[in-house]
BAKE-361962 format. One line per field, with one value per residue: residue number from 1; residue in one letter; chain; x, y, z negated of N, C-alpha, C in turn. Coordinates in Angstrom, 3 decimals, always signed. Each point is the difference from the previous one (the first is absolute). Layout:
REM BAKE-361962
n	NUM/...
res	A/...
chain	A/...
n_c1	X/...
n_c2	Y/...
n_c3	Z/...
ca_c1	X/...
ca_c2	Y/...
ca_c3	Z/...
c_c1	X/...
c_c2	Y/...
c_c3	Z/...
***
This chain:
REM BAKE-361962
n	1/2/3/4/5/6/7/8/9/10/11/12/13/14/15/16/17/18/19/20/21/22/23/24/25/26/27/28/29/30/31/32/33/34/35/36/37/38/39/40/41/42/43/44/45/46/47/48/49/50/51/52/53/54/55/56/57/58/59/60/61/62/63/64/65/66/67/68/69/70/71/72/73/74/75/76/77/78/79/80/81/82/83/84/85/86/87/88/89/90/91/92/93/94/95/96/97/98/99/100/101/102/103/104/105/106/107/108/109/110/111/112/113/114/115/116/117/118/119/120/121/122/123/124/125/126/127/128/129/130/131/132/133/134/135/136/137/138/139/140/141/142/143/144/145/146/147/148/149/150/151/152/153/154/155/156/157/158/159/160/161/162/163/164/165/166/167/168/169/170/171/172/173/174/175/176/177/178/179/180/181/182/183/184/185/186/187/188/189/190/191/192/193/194/195/196/197/198
res	M/K/H/R/I/V/L/A/L/C/L/L/L/S/S/S/I/P/S/H/L/H/A/Q/R/F/S/L/S/T/N/L/L/D/W/A/N/L/G/T/V/N/L/Q/A/G/L/S/F/S/R/H/L/S/I/H/A/A/G/R/Y/N/I/W/N/F/G/S/A/E/K/G/T/A/F/Q/N/R/A/R/T/V/S/L/G/M/R/Y/W/P/W/N/V/Y/S/S/W/W/I/G/A/K/A/Q/L/E/E/Y/N/R/G/G/F/F/K/R/Q/L/T/E/E/G/V/A/A/G/L/A/L/G/V/G/Y/S/R/M/L/S/S/R/W/N/L/D/F/A/L/G/G/W/F/G/K/A/W/Y/T/Q/Y/R/C/P/R/C/G/R/V/V/S/R/E/D/G/T/P/V/R/D/A/T/R/W/F/L/L/P/S/N/D/I/Q/I/S/L/T/Y/V/F
chain	A/A/A/A/A/A/A/A/A/A/A/A/A/A/A/A/A/A/A/A/A/A/A/A/A/A/A/A/A/A/A/A/A/A/A/A/A/A/A/A/A/A/A/A/A/A/A/A/A/A/A/A/A/A/A/A/A/A/A/A/A/A/A/A/A/A/A/A/A/A/A/A/A/A/A/A/A/A/A/A/A/A/A/A/A/A/A/A/A/A/A/A/A/A/A/A/A/A/A/A/A/A/A/A/A/A/A/A/A/A/A/A/A/A/A/A/A/A/A/A/A/A/A/A/A/A/A/A/A/A/A/A/A/A/A/A/A/A/A/A/A/A/A/A/A/A/A/A/A/A/A/A/A/A/A/A/A/A/A/A/A/A/A/A/A/A/A/A/A/A/A/A/A/A/A/A/A/A/A/A/A/A/A/A/A/A/A/A/A/A/A/A/A/A/A/A/A/A
n_c1	+127.443/-0.629/-0.614/+0.365/-0.668/-0.864/-0.936/+0.466/-0.923/-1.590/-0.717/+0.431/-0.202/-1.305/-0.062/+0.078/-0.870/+1.264/+1.144/+1.646/-0.228/+0.190/+1.128/+0.103/+0.237/-1.529/-0.337/-0.592/-0.552/-1.062/-0.044/-0.063/+1.082/+0.558/-1.338/+0.727/+0.969/-1.007/-0.256/+1.445/-0.517/+0.549/+1.268/+0.449/+0.381/+0.056/+1.272/-0.514/+1.352/+0.315/+0.149/+0.762/-0.455/-0.786/-0.437/-0.109/-1.054/+0.309/-1.690/-0.449/-1.767/-0.470/-1.326/-0.176/-0.526/-0.177/-0.926/-0.076/+0.253/-1.582/-0.424/+1.434/-1.147/+0.532/-0.069/+1.143/+0.168/+0.097/+0.056/+1.077/+0.487/+1.293/+0.735/+1.333/-0.030/+0.638/-0.542/+0.557/+0.192/+0.606/-0.939/-1.210/+0.016/+0.011/+1.435/+0.022/+1.089/+0.217/+1.015/-0.460/-0.275/-0.463/+0.057/-0.732/-0.252/-0.273/-0.950/+0.226/-0.838/+0.979/-0.403/-0.161/+0.692/-0.820/-0.613/+1.350/-0.131/+0.830/+0.677/+0.525/-0.021/+0.146/+1.154/+0.009/+1.155/-0.087/+1.094/-0.676/+0.232/-0.342/-0.677/-0.305/-0.988/+0.670/-1.410/-0.009/-1.115/+0.786/-0.090/-1.637/-0.052/+0.358/+0.350/+0.535/+0.911/+0.036/+1.234/-0.386/+0.840/-0.056/+1.084/-0.507/-0.663/-0.801/-0.506/+0.067/-1.368/+0.061/-0.477/-1.056/+0.083/-0.662/-1.132/+0.472/+1.253/-0.244/+1.452/+0.712/-0.184/+1.422/+0.865/+1.173/-1.179/+0.795/-0.914/-0.291/+1.131/+0.225/-0.262/+1.282/+0.403/+1.141/-0.662/-0.051/-0.601/-1.083/+0.279/-0.423/+1.668/-0.844/+0.002/-1.669/+0.608/-1.726/+0.170/+0.297/+0.328/+0.323
n_c2	+214.696/-1.166/-0.236/+1.006/+0.794/-0.268/+0.516/+1.159/+0.257/-0.502/+0.649/+0.972/-0.586/-0.023/+0.316/+0.269/-1.027/-0.801/-0.375/-0.511/+1.091/+0.454/-0.563/+0.747/-1.305/+0.505/-0.247/-0.787/-0.488/-1.088/-0.152/-0.812/-0.412/+1.517/+0.413/-0.652/+0.657/-0.095/+0.151/-0.868/+1.204/+0.552/+1.269/+0.195/+0.649/+0.620/-0.581/-0.290/-0.046/-1.086/-0.231/-0.079/+1.631/+0.055/+1.158/-0.445/+0.798/-0.793/-0.275/-0.797/+0.033/-0.400/+0.495/-1.093/-0.918/-1.193/-1.317/-0.379/+1.456/+0.382/-0.217/+0.847/+0.780/+0.655/+0.455/-0.317/+0.940/+0.678/+0.788/+1.133/+0.392/+0.343/+0.282/+0.609/+0.223/-1.052/+0.126/-1.329/+1.450/-0.645/+0.317/+0.129/+1.614/-0.884/-0.801/-1.554/-0.100/-0.324/+1.222/-0.146/+1.600/+0.052/+1.694/-1.157/+0.563/-0.818/+0.514/-0.636/-0.980/-0.962/-1.204/-1.320/+0.069/-0.690/+0.474/+0.410/+0.832/-0.643/+0.908/+1.477/+0.803/+0.980/+0.656/+0.010/-0.042/-0.107/-1.113/+0.469/-1.043/+0.193/-0.939/+0.898/-0.342/+1.360/-0.597/+0.720/+0.873/+1.246/+1.696/-0.069/-0.616/+0.427/-1.258/+0.457/-0.775/+0.223/-0.063/+0.444/+0.208/+0.174/+0.286/-0.050/+0.938/-0.413/+0.804/-0.754/+0.114/-1.504/+0.085/-0.194/+1.102/-0.242/-0.253/-0.702/+0.541/-1.100/+0.637/-0.799/-1.347/+0.357/-1.087/+0.952/+0.071/+0.575/+1.967/-0.431/+0.987/+0.529/-1.335/-0.046/-0.009/-0.531/+0.520/-1.112/+0.802/-0.976/+1.326/+1.505/+0.022/-1.404/+0.621/+0.231/+1.327/+0.578/+0.352/+1.313/+0.368/+0.847
n_c3	-110.858/-1.345/+1.273/+0.152/-1.016/+0.035/+1.292/+0.215/-1.322/+0.758/+1.707/-0.180/-1.275/+1.057/+0.795/-1.359/+0.076/+0.186/+1.371/-0.756/-0.505/+1.892/-0.389/-0.668/-1.075/-0.050/-0.879/+0.396/-1.295/+0.761/-0.944/+0.917/-0.352/+0.135/+0.808/+0.299/-0.194/+0.301/+1.901/+0.140/-0.305/+1.368/+0.048/+1.707/-0.634/+0.960/-0.008/+1.244/-0.419/+0.461/+1.080/-1.055/-0.751/-1.021/-0.144/-1.719/-0.159/-0.812/-0.053/-1.223/-0.069/-1.334/-0.127/+0.458/-0.753/+0.031/+0.342/-1.563/-0.747/+0.377/+1.625/-0.397/+0.979/-0.455/+0.596/+0.810/+0.828/-0.816/+1.341/-0.454/+1.496/-0.297/+1.359/-0.141/+1.374/+0.776/+1.195/+0.573/+1.148/+0.433/+0.330/-0.515/-1.046/-1.268/-0.132/+0.145/-0.434/-0.779/-1.012/-1.022/-0.944/-1.510/-0.317/-1.277/-0.484/-1.108/+0.710/-0.320/+0.630/-0.249/+0.346/-0.688/+0.167/+0.523/-1.374/+0.461/-1.458/+0.038/-0.541/+0.877/-0.320/+0.937/+0.297/+1.624/-0.124/+1.193/+0.091/+1.326/+0.772/+1.402/+0.206/+1.186/+0.490/+0.649/-0.059/+0.344/-0.582/-0.612/+0.626/-0.665/-0.258/-1.011/+0.018/-1.435/-0.217/-2.228/-0.714/-1.283/-0.833/-1.340/-0.034/-1.313/-0.651/-0.548/-0.210/-0.720/-0.126/-0.606/+0.330/-1.255/+0.276/+1.636/-0.183/-1.316/+0.604/-0.247/-1.126/+0.985/-0.488/-0.342/+0.500/+0.204/+0.432/+0.413/+0.178/+1.264/-0.611/+0.963/+0.451/+1.363/+1.489/+0.621/+1.060/+0.871/+0.245/+0.914/+1.119/-0.556/+0.217/-0.945/+1.302/+0.463/+0.632/+0.621/+1.691/-0.408/+1.539/-1.002
ca_c1	+1.719/+1.117/-0.828/+0.485/+2.068/-0.025/+0.304/+1.521/+1.064/+0.440/+1.003/+1.561/+0.153/+0.584/+1.498/+1.567/-0.020/+0.625/-0.867/-0.104/-1.073/-1.505/-0.066/-0.357/-1.859/-0.556/-0.329/-1.089/+0.419/-0.133/+0.623/-1.317/+0.889/-0.342/-1.569/-0.833/+0.554/-1.234/-0.555/+1.071/+0.170/+0.861/-0.477/+1.994/+0.151/+1.699/+0.626/+1.801/+0.802/+0.742/-0.236/+0.281/-0.001/-1.012/-0.259/-1.672/-0.275/-1.719/-0.507/-0.828/-0.786/-1.000/-0.885/-1.281/-0.411/-0.551/-0.567/-0.600/+1.100/-1.094/-0.102/+1.390/+0.292/+0.659/+1.339/+0.273/+0.892/+0.127/+1.369/+0.266/+0.934/+0.596/+0.705/+0.512/+1.367/+0.740/+0.256/+0.863/-0.712/+1.370/-0.294/-0.665/-0.581/-2.245/-0.121/+0.561/+0.885/+0.522/+0.067/-0.319/+0.256/-0.882/-0.205/-0.994/-0.667/-1.220/-1.111/-0.902/-0.812/-0.816/-0.047/-1.071/-0.011/+0.521/-0.711/+0.822/-0.494/+1.417/+0.020/+1.544/+0.526/+0.924/+0.713/+0.969/+0.797/+1.039/-0.451/-0.496/+0.635/-0.554/-0.109/-1.216/+0.023/-1.165/-0.604/-1.056/-1.329/-0.595/+0.877/+0.197/-0.027/+1.046/-0.521/+0.772/+0.273/+0.954/+0.716/+1.495/+0.588/-0.163/+0.893/-0.001/-0.234/-1.146/-0.830/-1.573/-0.310/-0.971/-1.423/-0.561/-1.652/-0.337/-0.041/+0.276/+0.854/+1.061/+0.788/+0.683/+1.169/+0.713/-0.329/+0.140/-0.875/-0.151/-0.481/+0.874/-0.883/+0.573/+1.580/+0.486/+0.309/+0.584/-0.455/+0.463/-1.985/-0.123/-0.704/-1.751/+0.510/-0.180/-1.039/-0.263/-0.572/-0.016/+0.768/-0.486/+1.158/-0.796
ca_c2	+0.006/-0.753/-1.108/-0.034/-0.175/-1.304/-0.454/+0.249/-0.551/-1.550/-0.474/-0.130/-1.270/-0.868/+0.436/-0.092/-1.382/-1.287/-1.093/-1.238/+0.233/+0.193/-1.808/-0.603/-0.967/-0.089/-1.584/-0.796/-1.917/-0.948/-1.968/-0.936/-1.670/+0.181/-0.062/-1.416/-0.446/+0.020/+1.368/+1.040/+0.950/-0.119/+0.419/+0.315/+1.119/-0.041/+1.455/+0.061/+1.415/+0.149/-1.102/-1.403/+0.216/+0.748/+0.115/-0.403/+0.099/-1.115/+0.051/-0.921/+0.106/-1.090/+0.564/-0.687/-0.834/-1.634/-0.670/+0.025/-0.583/-0.974/-1.441/-0.692/+0.191/+1.557/-0.109/+1.972/+0.318/+0.935/+0.621/+1.662/-0.573/+1.008/-1.172/+0.568/-0.950/+0.556/-1.203/+0.242/-1.418/-0.209/+0.182/+0.874/+0.450/-0.672/-0.627/-0.906/-0.334/+1.107/-0.691/+1.132/-0.114/+0.779/-0.532/-0.017/+0.287/-0.620/-0.192/-1.285/-0.348/-1.367/-1.009/-0.768/-0.294/-1.710/-0.238/+0.292/+0.713/+0.782/+1.419/+0.928/+1.001/+0.708/+1.347/-0.036/+0.604/-0.779/-0.051/-1.076/-0.466/-0.734/-0.233/-0.645/-0.307/+0.751/-0.519/+0.694/-0.578/+0.783/+0.389/+0.484/-1.179/-1.660/-0.967/-0.490/-1.572/+0.297/-0.910/+0.543/-1.008/+1.045/+0.207/+1.251/-0.230/+0.434/+0.923/-0.867/-0.625/-0.848/-0.179/-1.593/+0.086/+2.010/+1.090/+0.096/+0.634/-1.044/-0.010/-1.360/-0.287/-1.420/-1.095/+0.475/+1.364/+1.281/-0.608/+0.640/+1.487/+0.756/-0.534/-0.534/-1.245/+0.408/-0.838/-0.148/-0.557/+0.992/+0.538/+0.099/-0.119/-0.719/+0.077/-0.004/+1.235/+0.597/+0.753/+1.150/+0.647/+1.401
ca_c3	-0.150/-0.673/+0.761/+1.217/-0.777/-0.775/+1.124/+0.541/-0.748/+0.132/+1.747/-0.560/-0.626/+0.500/+1.000/-0.474/-1.224/+0.314/+0.692/-0.577/-0.933/+0.432/-0.022/-1.494/+0.042/-1.216/-0.247/-1.210/+0.388/-1.390/-0.575/-0.514/-1.282/-0.792/+0.304/+0.070/-1.411/-1.128/-0.124/-0.316/+0.801/+0.837/+1.039/-0.059/+1.375/+0.678/+1.230/+0.921/+0.603/+1.355/+0.757/-1.057/-1.136/-0.390/-2.187/-0.395/-1.706/-0.216/-1.535/-0.196/-1.544/-0.281/-1.278/+0.344/-1.433/+0.719/-1.333/-1.089/-1.114/-0.605/+0.334/+0.337/+1.247/+0.165/+0.754/+0.488/+1.156/-0.037/-0.113/-0.034/+0.432/+0.915/+0.096/+1.008/+0.623/+1.298/+0.860/+1.330/+0.914/+0.567/+1.414/-0.384/-0.610/+0.698/+1.251/-0.046/-0.844/-0.754/-1.165/-0.400/-1.428/-0.820/-2.046/-0.383/-1.909/-0.510/-0.876/-0.013/-1.129/+1.027/-1.129/+0.495/+1.043/+0.283/-0.898/-1.188/-0.205/-0.131/+0.669/-0.254/+0.524/-0.140/+0.845/+0.458/+0.553/+0.620/+1.341/+0.762/+1.239/+0.666/+1.389/+0.692/+1.668/+0.327/+1.603/+0.976/+0.375/+0.864/-0.555/-1.151/-0.413/-0.340/-1.097/-1.316/-0.262/-0.167/-0.978/-1.158/-1.132/-0.717/-1.294/-0.806/-1.357/-0.595/-1.591/-0.285/-1.509/+0.767/-0.312/+0.444/+1.006/+0.309/-1.089/-0.777/-0.443/-0.503/+0.471/-0.099/-0.961/+0.242/-1.026/-0.930/-0.432/+0.922/+0.639/+1.454/+0.453/+0.930/+0.542/+0.871/+0.700/+1.460/+1.219/+1.559/+0.235/+1.106/-0.443/+0.936/+1.299/+0.339/+0.289/+0.970/-0.213/+0.844/-0.137/+1.264/+0.091/+0.594
c_c1	+0.630/-0.590/+1.582/+2.335/-0.073/+0.418/+1.022/+1.117/+0.740/+0.538/+1.659/+0.153/+0.101/+1.080/+1.043/-0.134/+1.013/-1.463/-0.429/-1.403/-1.299/-0.972/-0.696/-1.230/-0.050/-0.796/-1.036/-0.247/-0.560/+0.333/-1.625/-0.115/-0.784/-1.277/+0.300/+0.213/-1.090/+0.076/+1.171/-0.007/+1.211/+0.789/+1.513/+0.193/+1.509/+0.303/+1.288/+0.483/+1.050/-0.127/-0.138/-0.153/-1.719/-0.130/-1.552/-0.017/-1.713/-0.085/-1.172/-0.314/-0.609/-0.120/-0.675/+0.097/-0.734/-0.601/-0.300/+0.915/-0.669/+0.838/+1.435/+0.435/+0.498/+1.217/+0.074/+1.690/+0.213/+1.111/-0.368/+1.337/+0.697/+1.149/+0.677/+1.134/+0.475/-0.101/+1.192/-0.969/+0.867/-0.883/-0.559/-1.481/-1.412/-0.140/+0.892/+0.450/-0.043/+0.776/-0.135/+0.874/-0.738/-0.033/-1.249/-0.961/-1.382/-0.910/-0.655/-0.682/-0.499/-0.671/-1.518/-0.060/-0.038/-0.279/+0.990/-0.453/+1.098/-0.418/+0.767/-0.425/+1.047/+0.531/+1.482/+0.657/+1.387/+0.092/+0.311/+0.440/-0.656/+0.099/-1.112/-0.386/-1.704/-0.235/-0.330/-0.955/-0.997/+1.014/+0.018/-0.290/+0.683/-0.220/+1.802/+0.263/+1.389/-0.128/+0.981/+0.196/-0.410/+1.079/-0.030/+0.068/-1.188/-0.284/-1.156/-0.387/-1.193/-1.171/-0.538/-1.123/-0.037/-0.641/-0.368/+0.690/+0.906/+1.304/+0.895/+1.226/+1.108/+0.150/+0.542/-0.581/+0.004/-0.793/+0.394/-1.141/+1.177/+1.283/+0.348/+0.417/+0.305/-1.109/+0.080/-1.607/+0.222/-0.625/-1.170/+0.020/-0.599/-1.383/-0.428/-0.749/-0.167/+0.551/-0.337/+1.022/-0.642/+1.157
c_c2	-1.015/-0.936/-0.220/-0.190/-1.701/-1.228/-0.541/-0.777/-1.418/-0.508/+0.370/-0.487/-1.599/-0.062/-0.079/-1.142/-0.344/-0.900/-1.106/-0.026/-0.605/-1.744/-0.670/-0.352/-0.439/-1.451/+0.144/-1.115/-0.303/-1.357/-0.462/-0.813/+0.993/+0.451/-1.615/-0.465/+0.988/+1.879/+1.267/+1.419/+0.526/+0.855/+0.459/+0.935/-0.605/+1.869/-0.643/+1.347/-0.593/-1.770/-1.296/-0.144/-0.106/-0.651/-0.463/+0.039/-0.890/+0.388/-1.500/-0.003/-1.066/-0.176/-1.408/-0.804/-0.785/-0.507/+0.158/-0.257/-1.102/-1.350/-0.283/-0.472/+1.610/-0.114/+1.793/+0.035/+1.494/+1.156/+0.865/-0.364/+1.576/-0.138/+1.212/-1.119/+0.872/-1.158/+0.214/-1.386/-0.550/+0.597/+1.252/+0.085/-0.706/-0.817/-1.104/-0.553/+1.158/-0.961/+1.232/-0.247/+0.991/-0.201/+0.253/-0.053/-0.669/-0.333/-1.194/-0.669/-1.500/-1.177/-0.426/-0.854/-2.354/-0.496/+0.483/+1.489/+1.309/+1.653/+0.187/+1.234/+1.155/+0.331/-1.359/+0.838/-0.109/+0.696/-0.859/-0.041/-0.822/+0.174/-0.179/+0.520/+0.774/-0.470/+1.186/-0.447/+1.151/+1.187/+0.723/-1.327/-1.686/-0.690/-0.421/-1.101/+0.487/-1.097/+0.114/-0.028/+1.625/-0.151/+0.928/-0.259/-0.239/-0.460/-0.498/-0.759/-1.201/-0.627/-1.623/-0.175/+1.257/+0.799/-0.283/+0.892/-0.870/-0.031/-1.656/+0.558/-0.452/-0.913/+0.648/+0.753/+1.197/-0.162/+0.557/+1.241/+1.024/-0.550/+0.666/-1.000/+0.393/-1.252/+0.072/-0.858/+0.297/+1.384/+0.247/-0.212/-0.965/+0.478/-0.354/+1.416/+0.668/+1.803/+0.865/+1.204/+1.178/+0.153
c_c3	-0.677/+0.326/+0.979/-0.549/-0.728/+1.223/+0.577/-1.281/-0.215/+0.395/-0.835/-0.691/+0.471/+0.971/-0.735/-0.595/+1.291/+0.537/-0.891/-1.105/+0.033/+0.346/-1.531/+0.607/-1.306/-0.346/-1.195/+0.070/-1.786/-0.240/+0.518/-0.896/-1.449/-0.539/-0.512/-1.907/-1.404/+0.067/-0.290/+1.397/-0.234/+0.945/-0.117/+1.104/+0.843/+0.617/+0.156/+0.293/+0.932/+0.402/-0.747/-1.123/-0.424/-1.610/+0.143/-1.003/-0.157/-1.301/-0.030/-0.756/+0.255/-1.408/-0.407/-1.222/+0.939/-1.500/-0.936/-1.001/-1.818/+0.287/-0.013/+1.476/+0.625/+0.647/+0.555/+0.471/-0.094/-0.260/+1.034/+1.118/+0.966/+0.296/+1.844/+0.586/+1.281/+0.830/+1.043/+1.017/+1.461/+1.406/+0.039/-0.804/+0.181/+1.035/-0.471/-1.549/-1.657/-1.214/-1.026/-1.671/-0.404/-1.238/+0.423/-1.447/+0.510/-1.754/-0.662/-1.458/+0.525/-0.710/-0.024/+1.275/+0.200/-1.258/-1.284/-0.408/-0.300/+0.905/-0.089/+0.012/-0.278/+1.163/+0.631/+1.257/+1.020/+1.930/+0.466/+1.622/+0.967/+1.528/+0.785/+1.705/+0.302/+1.413/+0.657/+1.033/+1.529/+0.008/-0.840/-1.449/-0.058/-1.028/-0.243/-0.327/-0.790/-1.295/-0.542/-1.058/-1.168/-1.151/-1.048/-1.998/-0.374/-1.430/-0.631/-0.706/+0.140/-1.069/+0.175/+0.829/+0.441/-0.702/-1.410/-0.787/-1.580/+0.605/+0.314/-1.350/+0.686/-0.998/-1.944/-0.882/+0.455/+1.005/+1.556/-0.008/+0.258/-0.032/+0.928/+0.468/+1.069/+0.874/+1.166/+0.603/+1.753/-0.258/+0.990/+1.876/+0.731/+1.076/+1.563/+0.535/+0.917/-0.349/+1.122/-0.179/+0.799/+1.208
***
């Protein structure tokens, strides 16, 4: 009897959902360039709620250290990033061109690249704007290309090397600890992503 009541409620609810909500489409994507960026694990989920608008939530995670601190070859691009944004699709969601904006928060620790041992650790928050193109490969798979910029504020400390813990000092002798700055950078919207649309 309980199963019949649940089934009847499900049928009643599904018939009462407005027809435009049946057209909602979900997507999951991963940025292949992030994977090439020292194995940064990343995933983005999207939901369209009209023919031209979609919302997207994303996360990136990199915990890897490379090289040897003893030999002075240590480097890392560690990060934990979350973002939430919206895209406008002039033609149709998950098809052709889009423009978008998102809020992004990142905790990071990066340095040791190109034989420079200077390392920066901190938190950055801001807004990113991007433009992209979604190329349909099939009815379910897309290949997305995107380019964007990120503007915000960073709270950081600079170290002399990736794993030594020695804080960098300014010319006047004060340490670069708990410093702040505004920034304008390319964002992780520089991407070639593989997307599955449900």
